[in-house]
One Martini backbone bead per residue (centre of mass of N, CA, C, O) as a GRO file, in nm:
protein
  105
    1MET     BB    1  -3.831  -1.740 -14.698
    2SER     BB    2  -4.119  -1.859 -14.790
    3ARG     BB    3  -4.277  -1.744 -14.509
    4VAL     BB    4  -4.299  -1.460 -14.608
    5ILE     BB    5  -4.509  -1.185 -14.553
    6PRO     BB    6  -4.640  -0.946 -14.737
    7PHE     BB    7  -4.666  -0.597 -14.684
    8ARG     BB    8  -4.823  -0.319 -14.703
    9ARG     BB    9  -4.795   0.011 -14.723
   10VAL     BB   10  -4.855   0.242 -14.453
   11PRO     BB   11  -4.936   0.545 -14.390
   12VAL     BB   12  -4.841   0.797 -14.164
   13ILE     BB   13  -5.072   1.004 -13.984
   14ILE     BB   14  -5.059   1.318 -13.839
   15GLU     BB   15  -5.277   1.482 -13.648
   16LYS     BB   16  -5.369   1.826 -13.687
   17ARG     BB   17  -5.494   2.033 -13.440
   18ALA     BB   18  -5.663   2.298 -13.363
   19LEU     BB   19  -5.672   2.522 -13.114
   20PRO     BB   20  -5.860   2.662 -12.912
   21SER     BB   21  -5.917   2.931 -12.762
   22GLY     BB   22  -5.765   2.896 -12.436
   23VAL     BB   23  -5.595   2.652 -12.498
   24CYS     BB   24  -5.356   2.451 -12.412
   25ALA     BB   25  -5.032   2.349 -12.561
   26HIS     BB   26  -4.814   2.209 -12.380
   27ARG     BB   27  -4.496   2.333 -12.374
   28ARG     BB   28  -4.477   2.291 -12.058
   29ILE     BB   29  -4.306   2.029 -11.903
   30ARG     BB   30  -4.331   1.754 -11.665
   31LEU     BB   31  -4.109   1.510 -11.533
   32GLU     BB   32  -4.167   1.210 -11.372
   33PRO     BB   33  -3.942   0.976 -11.269
   34HIS     BB   34  -4.174   0.844 -11.102
   35GLY     BB   35  -4.392   0.671 -11.330
   36GLY     BB   36  -4.399   0.845 -11.602
   37VAL     BB   37  -4.511   1.137 -11.563
   38VAL     BB   38  -4.689   1.382 -11.761
   39THR     BB   39  -4.699   1.740 -11.724
   40CYS     BB   40  -4.841   2.048 -11.718
   41VAL     BB   41  -4.742   2.349 -11.594
   42ASP     BB   42  -4.990   2.538 -11.663
   43CYS     BB   43  -5.257   2.313 -11.632
   44ASN     BB   44  -5.198   2.017 -11.502
   45ALA     BB   45  -5.198   1.811 -11.720
   46THR     BB   46  -5.216   1.493 -11.832
   47LEU     BB   47  -4.982   1.327 -12.041
   48ALA     BB   48  -4.874   1.169 -12.306
   49PRO     BB   49  -4.563   1.056 -12.361
   50PHE     BB   50  -4.571   1.043 -12.673
   51TRP     BB   51  -4.672   1.329 -12.718
   52ALA     BB   52  -4.434   1.471 -12.579
   53LEU     BB   53  -4.216   1.354 -12.765
   54SER     BB   54  -4.334   1.467 -13.027
   55MET     BB   55  -4.327   1.766 -12.946
   56LEU     BB   56  -4.020   1.780 -12.888
   57SER     BB   57  -3.932   1.694 -13.170
   58GLU     BB   58  -4.060   1.930 -13.320
   59GLN     BB   59  -3.911   2.156 -13.166
   60TYR     BB   60  -3.627   2.060 -13.242
   61SER     BB   61  -3.657   2.089 -13.548
   62LEU     BB   62  -3.717   2.391 -13.547
   63ALA     BB   63  -3.455   2.478 -13.407
   64MET     BB   64  -3.254   2.358 -13.613
   65SER     BB   65  -3.357   2.518 -13.860
   66GLN     BB   66  -3.298   2.794 -13.735
   67ILE     BB   67  -2.994   2.752 -13.700
   68GLU     BB   68  -2.933   2.707 -13.999
   69ARG     BB   69  -3.034   2.982 -14.099
   70LEU     BB   70  -2.845   3.156 -13.917
   71THR     BB   71  -2.579   3.039 -14.020
   72THR     BB   72  -2.616   3.127 -14.312
   73ARG     BB   73  -2.646   3.430 -14.255
   74LEU     BB   74  -2.368   3.461 -14.116
   75SER     BB   75  -2.197   3.377 -14.358
   76LEU     BB   76  -2.300   3.600 -14.548
   77ALA     BB   77  -2.217   3.837 -14.369
   78ASP     BB   78  -1.915   3.777 -14.358
   79ALA     BB   79  -1.868   3.796 -14.663
   80ARG     BB   80  -1.967   4.091 -14.689
   81VAL     BB   81  -1.763   4.220 -14.499
   82LEU     BB   82  -1.516   4.141 -14.667
   83GLU     BB   83  -1.598   4.293 -14.921
   84LEU     BB   84  -1.623   4.577 -14.793
   85SER     BB   85  -1.336   4.590 -14.684
   86ALA     BB   86  -1.193   4.572 -14.957
   87GLU     BB   87  -1.328   4.823 -15.079
   88LEU     BB   88  -1.227   5.022 -14.864
   89ASP     BB   89  -0.926   4.975 -14.907
   90ALA     BB   90  -0.924   5.058 -15.206
   91PHE     BB   91  -1.035   5.343 -15.160
   92ALA     BB   92  -0.808   5.440 -14.967
   93ARG     BB   93  -0.574   5.406 -15.171
   94LYS     BB   94  -0.686   5.616 -15.380
   95GLU     BB   95  -0.706   5.870 -15.185
   96SER     BB   96  -0.416   5.826 -15.100
   97PRO     BB   97  -0.121   5.951 -15.139
   98SER     BB   98   0.198   5.829 -15.172
   99ASN     BB   99   0.335   6.138 -15.228
  100PRO     BB  100   0.332   6.396 -15.050
  101SER     BB  101   0.334   6.728 -15.060
  102SER     BB  102   0.496   6.999 -14.891
  103THR     BB  103   0.309   7.243 -15.023
  104GLU     BB  104   0.067   7.133 -14.901
  105PRO     BB  105  -0.183   7.220 -14.655
   0.00000   0.00000   0.00000
């Protein structure tokens, strides 16, 4: 192990450029199984496969985080429905007399 050369860590920065208006964002892609060609369905541009994979990965991450947020909101809503249901049941028990009188109209 004395021949191992230490390398310093170099951060990887992915450059995000804003697209000018009217330029396609290439969100709908077509994968050609023979030849590994990736093209945009909207503008028919040929795309770099790594770029397409990176874009799909980013979209997947956004979708998963949205699913997590919605799952959390659904759990909170379910818990609130149970709380309100219990309050309504308690309120209904207080409102209805246990032995109603036969003389009341």
